[in-house]
Each structure stands twice: as C-alpha cells, then as structure tokens.
C-alpha positions as CSV (number, residue, x, y, z in Angstrom):
1,X,0.0,0.0,0.0
2,X,1.3,3.5,-0.9
3,X,2.1,5.4,2.3
4,X,0.3,8.4,0.9
5,X,-3.0,6.7,0.2
6,X,-4.4,8.2,3.4
7,X,-3.8,11.6,2.0
8,X,-5.4,10.9,-1.4
9,X,-8.4,9.4,0.3
10,X,-9.0,12.3,2.6
11,X,-12.0,14.2,1.3
12,X,-13.8,15.6,4.3
13,X,-12.4,19.1,4.0
14,X,-13.1,19.1,0.2
15,X,-16.7,18.1,0.7
16,X,-17.3,21.0,3.2
17,X,-15.4,23.5,0.9
18,X,-17.6,22.4,-2.1
19,X,-20.8,23.5,-0.2
20,X,-19.2,26.7,0.8
21,X,-19.1,26.3,4.6
22,X,-15.4,25.4,5.2
23,X,-14.5,27.5,8.3
24,X,-10.7,27.0,8.6
25,X,-7.6,28.7,7.3
26,X,-9.6,31.8,6.5
27,X,-7.5,34.7,5.3
28,X,-7.3,37.9,7.1
29,X,-6.3,40.8,4.9
30,X,-5.9,43.5,7.5
31,X,-6.1,43.3,11.3
32,X,-7.3,46.2,13.4
33,X,-7.8,44.4,16.6
34,X,-11.6,44.0,17.2
35,X,-12.3,44.5,13.5
36,X,-10.5,42.8,10.6
37,X,-10.9,42.7,6.8
38,X,-11.8,39.5,5.2
39,X,-12.8,39.0,1.6
40,X,-12.6,42.8,1.1
41,X,-15.2,43.4,3.9
42,X,-14.8,44.6,7.5
43,X,-15.7,41.9,10.0
44,X,-16.0,42.0,13.8
45,X,-13.4,39.6,15.3
46,X,-15.1,37.4,17.9
47,X,-12.6,34.6,17.6
48,X,-9.2,36.0,18.6
49,X,-7.0,35.2,21.6
50,X,-5.6,38.7,21.5
51,X,-7.3,39.1,24.9
52,X,-5.9,42.5,25.9
53,X,-5.9,44.0,22.5
54,X,-2.2,44.7,22.4
55,X,-1.2,43.3,19.0
56,X,-1.8,46.7,17.4
57,X,-0.7,48.8,20.3
58,X,1.8,51.5,19.1
59,X,4.2,50.8,22.0
60,X,4.3,47.1,21.2
61,X,4.9,47.8,17.4
62,X,7.5,50.4,18.1
63,X,9.4,48.1,20.5
64,X,9.4,45.4,17.7
65,X,10.8,47.8,15.2
66,X,13.6,49.0,17.4
67,X,14.6,45.5,18.2
68,X,14.7,44.5,14.6
69,X,16.9,47.5,13.8
70,X,19.3,46.6,16.6
71,X,19.4,42.8,16.3
72,X,18.1,42.0,12.8
73,X,15.2,39.8,11.8
74,X,16.4,36.5,13.3
75,X,18.7,35.1,15.9
76,X,19.8,32.4,13.4
77,X,20.5,29.9,16.1
78,X,19.3,28.3,19.3
79,X,19.4,29.6,22.8
80,X,22.1,27.0,23.6
81,X,24.6,28.4,21.0
82,X,24.3,31.9,19.4
83,X,20.7,32.7,19.9
84,X,20.6,34.2,23.4
85,X,20.2,38.0,23.3
86,X,20.0,40.6,26.1
87,X,16.3,40.9,25.0
88,X,15.7,37.2,26.0
89,X,17.5,37.4,29.4
90,X,15.8,40.7,30.4
91,X,12.4,39.3,29.4
92,X,13.0,36.1,31.4
93,X,13.8,38.2,34.5
94,X,10.7,40.3,34.2
95,X,8.4,37.3,33.4
96,X,9.8,35.4,36.4
97,X,9.0,38.3,38.6
98,X,5.6,38.8,37.1
99,X,4.4,35.2,37.8
100,X,6.2,35.0,41.2
101,X,8.9,32.5,40.3
102,X,12.6,32.4,40.8
103,X,13.5,32.0,37.1
104,X,12.0,31.7,33.7
105,X,13.1,30.2,30.3
106,X,11.8,31.5,26.9
107,X,11.0,28.9,24.2
108,X,10.4,29.4,20.5
109,X,6.6,28.9,20.8
110,X,4.0,27.6,23.3
111,X,3.6,24.2,21.7
112,X,7.4,23.5,21.9
113,X,7.4,24.6,25.6
114,X,5.0,21.9,26.7
115,X,6.5,19.4,24.2
116,X,9.9,20.3,25.6
117,X,9.3,20.5,29.3
118,X,7.2,17.4,30.0
119,X,9.6,14.7,28.8
120,X,12.5,16.6,30.2
121,X,11.0,16.5,33.7
122,X,9.1,13.2,33.8
123,X,11.4,10.3,33.0
124,X,11.3,6.4,32.7
125,X,9.0,4.9,35.5
126,X,8.0,8.3,36.8
127,X,4.4,9.4,36.5
128,X,2.7,12.1,34.5
129,X,-1.0,12.8,35.4
130,X,-2.9,14.8,32.9
131,X,-6.4,16.2,32.5
132,X,-8.1,14.6,29.5
133,X,-9.0,18.1,28.1
134,X,-5.5,19.5,28.3
135,X,-4.2,21.4,25.2
136,X,-2.8,19.4,22.2
137,X,0.7,20.6,23.1
138,X,0.5,18.9,26.5
139,X,-0.8,15.8,24.8
140,X,2.2,15.9,22.4
141,X,4.6,16.3,25.4
142,X,2.9,13.5,27.2
143,X,3.3,11.2,24.2
144,X,7.0,11.9,24.0
145,X,7.4,11.3,27.7
146,X,5.5,8.0,27.3
147,X,7.8,6.9,24.4
148,X,10.7,7.5,26.7
149,X,9.2,5.3,29.5
150,X,7.2,7.6,31.6
151,X,3.9,6.2,33.0
152,X,0.9,8.3,31.9
153,X,-2.4,8.6,33.7
154,X,-5.4,10.6,32.6
155,X,-8.3,11.9,34.7
156,X,-11.7,13.3,33.7
157,X,-11.7,17.0,32.9
158,X,-11.5,19.2,36.0
159,X,-12.9,16.3,38.1
160,X,-11.0,16.3,41.3
161,X,-12.6,13.0,42.5
162,X,-11.3,11.3,39.3
163,X,-7.8,12.8,39.9
164,X,-7.8,11.5,43.5
165,X,-8.7,8.0,42.2
166,X,-5.8,8.1,39.8
167,X,-3.4,9.3,42.6
168,X,-4.5,6.5,44.8
169,X,-3.3,4.0,42.2
170,X,0.3,5.4,42.2
171,X,2.8,4.5,44.9
172,X,3.1,7.4,47.4
173,X,6.8,7.8,47.0
174,X,7.0,7.6,43.3
175,X,8.0,10.8,41.4
176,X,4.9,12.3,39.8
177,X,3.8,15.5,38.2
178,X,0.2,16.8,37.7
179,X,-0.2,18.9,34.5
180,X,-3.4,21.0,33.8
181,X,-4.6,23.9,31.8
182,X,-5.4,26.9,34.0
183,X,-8.2,27.9,31.6
184,X,-9.3,25.3,29.2
185,X,-9.1,26.7,25.7
186,X,-12.3,25.3,24.2
187,X,-14.7,25.6,27.1
188,X,-13.3,28.6,29.0
189,X,-13.6,26.6,32.2
190,X,-11.1,27.4,35.1
191,X,-9.4,24.5,36.8
192,X,-10.3,23.8,40.4
193,X,-6.7,24.7,41.4
194,X,-7.2,24.9,45.2
195,X,-8.4,21.3,45.3
196,X,-5.8,20.1,42.8
197,X,-3.1,21.6,45.0
198,X,-4.5,20.0,48.1
199,X,-4.4,16.5,46.4
200,X,-0.9,17.2,45.0
201,X,0.3,17.9,48.6
202,X,-1.5,14.9,50.0
203,X,-0.1,12.5,47.4
204,X,3.3,14.1,47.1
205,X,3.0,15.3,43.4
206,X,4.4,18.3,41.6
207,X,2.1,20.7,39.9
208,X,2.5,22.4,36.5
209,X,-0.2,24.8,35.2
210,X,-0.5,25.9,31.5
211,X,-1.5,29.5,31.8
212,X,-1.8,30.3,28.1
213,X,-5.4,31.5,28.4
214,X,-5.2,32.7,31.9
215,X,-2.4,35.3,31.9
216,X,-3.9,38.7,31.2
217,X,-7.3,37.3,31.9
218,X,-7.4,36.1,35.5
219,X,-6.0,37.2,38.8
220,X,-4.7,40.4,40.1
221,X,-3.2,42.4,37.1
222,X,-3.8,39.3,34.9
223,X,-1.1,37.2,36.7
224,X,-3.2,34.0,36.2
225,X,-5.0,31.2,37.8
226,X,-3.0,31.0,41.1
227,X,-3.6,34.7,41.7
228,X,-7.3,34.2,40.9
229,X,-7.6,31.7,43.8
230,X,-5.1,33.6,46.0
231,X,-2.6,30.8,45.8
232,X,1.1,31.3,45.3
233,X,3.3,30.2,42.5
234,X,6.5,28.6,43.8
235,X,4.7,27.4,46.9
236,X,1.4,25.9,45.6
237,X,2.5,25.6,41.9
238,X,5.9,24.3,41.0
239,X,5.9,25.2,37.2
240,X,4.0,27.8,35.3
241,X,3.9,27.7,31.6
242,X,2.6,30.4,29.3
243,X,2.5,31.5,25.6
244,X,3.2,34.9,24.0
245,X,0.6,34.5,21.2
246,X,-2.4,35.6,23.3
247,X,-2.3,38.3,25.9
248,X,1.3,39.0,25.1
249,X,0.5,39.8,21.4
250,X,3.6,38.1,20.0
251,X,4.9,34.6,19.4
252,X,6.8,32.2,21.8
253,X,6.4,30.5,25.1
254,X,7.9,30.2,28.5
255,X,8.3,28.0,31.5
256,X,8.9,29.4,35.1
257,X,9.9,27.7,38.3
258,X,12.8,27.3,40.8
259,X,16.3,28.1,39.7
260,X,17.4,24.5,40.0
261,X,14.5,23.2,37.8
262,X,15.1,25.9,35.2
263,X,18.8,25.1,35.1
264,X,18.0,21.5,34.5
265,X,15.5,22.2,31.7
266,X,18.0,24.7,30.1
267,X,20.6,22.0,29.8
268,X,18.4,19.0,28.9
269,X,15.3,20.1,26.9
270,X,15.8,19.2,23.2
271,X,13.0,21.6,22.2
272,X,15.0,24.5,23.7
273,X,18.5,23.4,22.7
274,X,17.7,22.4,19.1
275,X,15.2,25.1,18.1
276,X,16.1,28.6,17.0
277,X,15.2,31.2,19.6
278,X,12.3,33.6,19.1
279,X,13.1,36.6,16.9
280,X,14.2,39.9,18.4
281,X,11.0,41.6,17.2
282,X,8.9,38.9,19.0
283,X,10.8,39.2,22.3
284,X,10.6,42.9,22.3
285,X,6.9,42.8,21.7
286,X,6.4,40.6,24.7
287,X,8.5,42.9,26.9
288,X,6.4,45.9,25.8
289,X,3.1,44.0,26.3
290,X,4.2,42.9,29.7
291,X,5.0,46.6,30.7
292,X,1.6,47.7,29.4
293,X,-0.1,44.8,31.3
294,X,1.5,46.0,34.5
295,X,0.8,49.6,33.8
296,X,-2.8,49.3,32.7
297,X,-4.5,46.6,34.8
298,X,-7.8,48.2,33.7
299,X,-7.5,46.2,30.5
300,X,-8.0,42.9,32.4
301,X,-10.9,44.5,34.3
302,X,-12.5,45.7,31.1
303,X,-12.1,42.2,29.6
304,X,-13.9,40.8,32.7
305,X,-16.7,43.3,32.2
306,X,-17.0,42.5,28.5
307,X,-17.2,38.7,29.3
308,X,-20.0,39.3,31.9
309,X,-21.9,41.4,29.5
310,X,-21.7,38.9,26.7
311,X,-22.6,35.9,28.9
312,X,-25.6,37.8,30.3
313,X,-26.7,38.8,26.7
314,X,-26.6,35.1,25.6
315,X,-28.5,33.9,28.6
316,X,-31.2,36.7,28.1
317,X,-31.8,35.7,24.5
318,X,-32.0,31.9,25.5
319,X,-28.9,30.8,23.7
320,X,-27.2,27.7,25.2
321,X,-23.6,28.5,26.3
322,X,-21.0,27.0,28.4
323,X,-21.1,29.2,31.5
324,X,-17.9,30.4,33.2
325,X,-16.0,33.6,34.1
326,X,-13.5,34.0,31.2
327,X,-13.8,35.8,27.9
328,X,-14.0,32.4,26.1
329,X,-17.8,31.9,25.7
330,X,-18.7,28.8,23.6
331,X,-22.2,28.8,22.0
332,X,-23.4,25.2,21.8
333,X,-24.7,24.0,18.5
334,X,-24.5,20.2,18.8
335,X,-23.9,19.0,15.3
336,X,-20.9,19.1,12.9
337,X,-22.7,20.4,9.8
338,X,-25.0,22.7,11.6
339,X,-21.9,24.3,13.3
340,X,-20.3,24.9,9.9
341,X,-23.5,26.4,8.6
342,X,-24.0,28.6,11.8
343,X,-20.4,29.8,11.3
344,X,-21.0,30.7,7.7
345,X,-24.2,32.6,8.6
346,X,-22.3,34.6,11.2
347,X,-19.6,35.5,8.7
348,X,-22.2,36.5,6.1
349,X,-23.5,39.0,8.7
350,X,-20.1,40.4,9.5
351,X,-19.1,38.3,12.6
352,X,-16.1,36.0,12.7
353,X,-15.9,33.3,15.4
354,X,-14.5,29.7,15.5
355,X,-16.3,26.5,14.6
356,X,-15.2,23.7,16.8
357,X,-16.3,20.1,16.1
358,X,-15.5,16.6,17.4
359,X,-12.9,15.3,18.3
360,X,-11.9,18.7,19.7
361,X,-15.2,18.5,21.7
362,X,-17.4,15.5,22.5
363,X,-20.1,14.6,20.0
364,X,-23.2,16.6,20.8
365,X,-21.2,19.5,22.1
366,X,-20.0,21.0,18.8
367,X,-19.8,24.7,19.3
368,X,-19.1,28.2,18.0
369,X,-16.2,29.4,20.2
370,X,-16.5,33.2,20.8
371,X,-13.7,35.0,22.5
372,X,-13.4,38.7,23.4
373,X,-10.8,41.5,23.3
374,X,-10.4,44.2,25.9
375,X,-10.6,46.8,23.0
376,X,-14.0,45.6,21.8
377,X,-16.4,48.5,21.9
378,X,-20.0,48.2,23.1
379,X,-21.2,48.7,19.6
380,X,-19.2,45.6,18.5
381,X,-20.6,43.6,21.4
382,X,-24.2,44.5,20.7
383,X,-23.8,43.6,17.1
384,X,-22.4,40.2,17.9
385,X,-25.4,39.6,20.2
386,X,-27.8,40.9,17.6
387,X,-26.4,38.6,14.8
388,X,-26.2,35.5,17.1
389,X,-29.7,35.9,18.2
390,X,-30.9,36.4,14.6
391,X,-29.0,33.3,13.4
392,X,-29.9,31.3,16.5
393,X,-33.6,31.8,15.7
394,X,-33.1,30.9,12.1
395,X,-31.5,27.6,13.1
396,X,-34.1,26.8,15.7
397,X,-31.7,27.2,18.6
398,X,-33.7,30.0,20.2
399,X,-37.4,30.0,20.7
400,X,-39.2,32.8,19.0
401,X,-41.7,33.0,21.9
C-alpha cells in the first residue's frame, strides 16, 4: 500500500469546501484588533486570543521595530549556542518576577514549551498525570514522555474525584507531576486549582499549570490562575507555563519555576537546545506588552466586564452557552454540519468566530467558540449579540416565543 493513500483518500475538507461552509484557514487581509478585513469586507473579530488587544498597540509595534533594527530579523540559532540576546534574558527576568517564580526560560513557541518540558522533567518509570481536556501541546509532550518510558495517567476533565482516584493508584513515594490547563481553551472553564493543589500535597505530586489562556485574563493584574484563587506560584504551583501568542501579542512560550529546575531544563530540553530562539521583534513585543499589562491593569478589568456582558446577553436571549468567568464563551450548536452552517451565517452577517467540532469537543457538544478582546467597543458587542440571536432563531436554537 502506498504510504500516501491516506492523503489521497482524505475528502472531508473538500466536501465541506464544495458546499461553501469550510470554516478553517480563513485569510485575514488587515487586522485592526476588534475589527479585521476578510474578503474585502470589515468583520467584527469574535474569535481571537488577543485578549488585551495589544497586538496593534503603538508601543508594542515600536518596540518590535527598534529590536529589529538593533538585532536583525532572526537570531539564526538556538538559545544554547548563538541565539541568546539581552532581550531574552531581560524578558525572562521580568516574566519570572511577574508570575512570582525564581527563574524563567523562553522557548520558540508555546507548543514547543510543553512538548519540551514534560519529557525533560518526567522520566522512565515516573508518573505524568494529565487532564483529558488539556491542550494538544500537552498531549504531544505526554506522548514523547510515554515513548521514553514515563507512565501516563489521565483523569476526567477538572474532576478532582477522578484525579484522586488516579493518585491513589500510584505509589506514594513515586515521582509524579500533575499537569493541567489553568483555563481550558475550548470551554473557557477554570481549573479547580485549590483542590488540585490539596491533592498534590496529599499525594506528594508536583504541579504544573499551563496559563496560556489565563495570563492577562485572571488574577490580580492578569497574573493568572494562582492569583485568581489567592494561591502562590512557587509554593502551591511548581511550574508555570505560558504563551506569547495571546495576551502578550507576539509569538513564543515560557516556563517558570525554581532556579534548579530551570537550570536542568535549560541543559536537557531538546526543544530548547535544538530550536532557533524567538526573533528579536517577538521578544521585544512581549516585553512591551508585559509593561503595558502591569501599567494598565484596567485592560484585564475591562475584559472581565465584557465577558460578563456577553454571557448575560446570551442567557437573556436563550442561547445555550457553556457558562464560566473567562472571555471564552462557547455557543453550543450540537452537530458538525450545523456548526459549519452557523459559522457561515455569522460570517455572512459580518461576525467571525471559531467553529469547533469533534474530536476537539465531544459529540453533541459541537460549538461556536466566541472570545473577546479588551478593546471591543459596546457597539461591537451589541452587534455580535444581535447577529447570534438572529441566526440562532433561524437555526431553531432560540425560541421565538
């Protein structure tokens, strides 16, 4: 059999494209934050992770320009060899201080961070305990660790009883790490971190939290999940991971923890050692975004107000949503094709959101993932609600009575 037969026989995407409702790899021609241009038309963006609206901030753009003029467009090498700049080390110091850890390491992107940290920390005959709804980057890191001999256990999403049942099966003195998203990317749910930390202490496990969708969103000044629950990184949480492609308006990732653990990762993680470091412009953009985040905490507050406004609007119209406290608000459709059709109807009415189908979500929970930006104006929010109510009624998802 030809190794490429699976490719030639894959027709699902072509079938959806043929009927004009393919929702992926859509091209954005211009980006103005809450409004973008697609197919020559202005569209309200309700599907971005640019939570604080900093990707078009003048200070972020200017910092990127200056870094490029000083250091060029690329580091042309890994952190291990010639790719460590003063930009990287200064950023690592500020990030470590921001999340309350001793030290931080910057990776080329968020996916590589999880992929690089997990197998570096969890070795043969050690235990990695992971939430079944964790991000694909965590899954990738878990699979690498498994291939290298680590023992993997999964527990039901954000189910602390399920987690405890798993922990009971593992020898008390065996080295073990619990890895969880702080905010789950598809549902917007926040992990029950206080109970998770209690169980980790009880069963002698380390704790790592992926804060990709929590930093800038939760906690005092947007510090993240630990701050939201008044827990302390370094004491209650051993490792904090984050990405730069969301609130930090750039590209890259980081891991933060104790000096000793960071030193070990720095000298053993293949994803760090054998990947080119993030470009100067990216590092400078993160640094500028971090300064703005600390200087303007009202952005996080505005984001929270927007999220509450939209949730209340959806509930008032009778639209089924997954409830929570974050700016990720999924609208439940419940069928693959209907989700694609709903997505297209939104786009035709000037709203862009994300169509999410199984296996990314369980069958029957297919959804339109809406997410919000601190720079959304009330007129944008009201238009989104107006269109979703209109389309929801057309699809029979909202009663007309």
